[in-house]
N, C-alpha and C positions, 0 to 999 in steps of 0.2 A: 605519542601520535600525533601531528599538528593537523591540523582545522583547517580545510580547503577556507580562501583568500573567498571575499562577500561578493569580489567580482567574476567569480569562477564563471565560466560557461560551461551549459553543459554537452558533452556529445550526442551524434546519435548515429554513434556505434551500434550493431549488434546489440554485442556486450553491453555499454551503457544503459541504451534503451530498458534489456532485461533490472540493469540495475533500478532505475528509476519507475520502472513498476512496480516492484519489491516494494522500495521508499514511501511510496503514491498509496498503495492500497493498503499498507500498513498507518501511514498517517490517516488515513479517511477512516480505518477502520478502531483508531482513536479520538477520532473526535466524535465517533457517534456508536451504536451500536449496528454491524451490520453483516448480514448473510451472506449469501452468492445468490440468490434473487435480488437484494437490494446495490449487491456492489455491479451486475448487474447493471441495475438500471443506473447506476453513479457513472459510471464510464465507459459503457457499450464494449467491454469487452464480453469475447464466449466464458460464456462457464466451465469449461477446458482449460482456458486458460489464466482464469482466476483459478482453481483449484491448485494448477502445476503453479504459478507464481508463489499463494501461500502455502503450498508442503515447501517449499526452497529456499523461505525465506531466514531459515535458519543458518546459511551458509554464509549471512551477514550478519550473525549472532545476536540475530531480533528473534526472542518468543512468542508466536504469538496459537497461541489455543483457538479451539470451535468448543462455545462451551452451550451442552444441552440442556433445554431447557426445563428442568424438574415433571415430571406428568407428560412429560412434552410426545410425540411421537418418531421416530428418528432421526434427526436431522434439524429437526427445530429448534432454535437455537443464533448465538452470534460467534462471533468470532468477538477474542479481546488480545491484544497487545500483551504482558504484561510484562518485556524487560527487551528496552532497547537496545542492549550492550553496546558497543560502539557510539552506534548511530545518536547524531544531538536530533534529534524532533524539532527543536526550532529554525533549521534546516534548512530542511523541509518544508513549515509552513513557510517562511519567507519567500518559497522559490514553488507554491506548489503548482499554482497560476503558469512557469517557467516544465515545469514541469507534465501540466496536463495538456501542454501546449507540442510540447516535443513528441506523445503517449496520442495523442490525436484525442482527446476527451474535448470534450465541449461542455465547460465547469457554466453551474447556474448564474454565475457572477456574468458569463460572457456573453 
């Protein structure tokens, strides 16, 4: 499988945005512990969109699991990417601002 060229322009089609949303959420999760509430704050995405997106990242070969906190009430914990599959996270890091912009996410650095 060949890597995308470094000057690859991200498309704004519905399918491309869904792909970028999956990549971006997994990238955020890989950088620090996140649950749905913190992902909502970081992205401005609705809770249901986040849930549906995270449930479908395995379509890309990415393994992302929710880790329940020991002794905590149900749904207290955080998500963790355990396997990126064929995705190269460095590619996402290099384009995180572009992806966030395409998704309409205002980042703290902006």
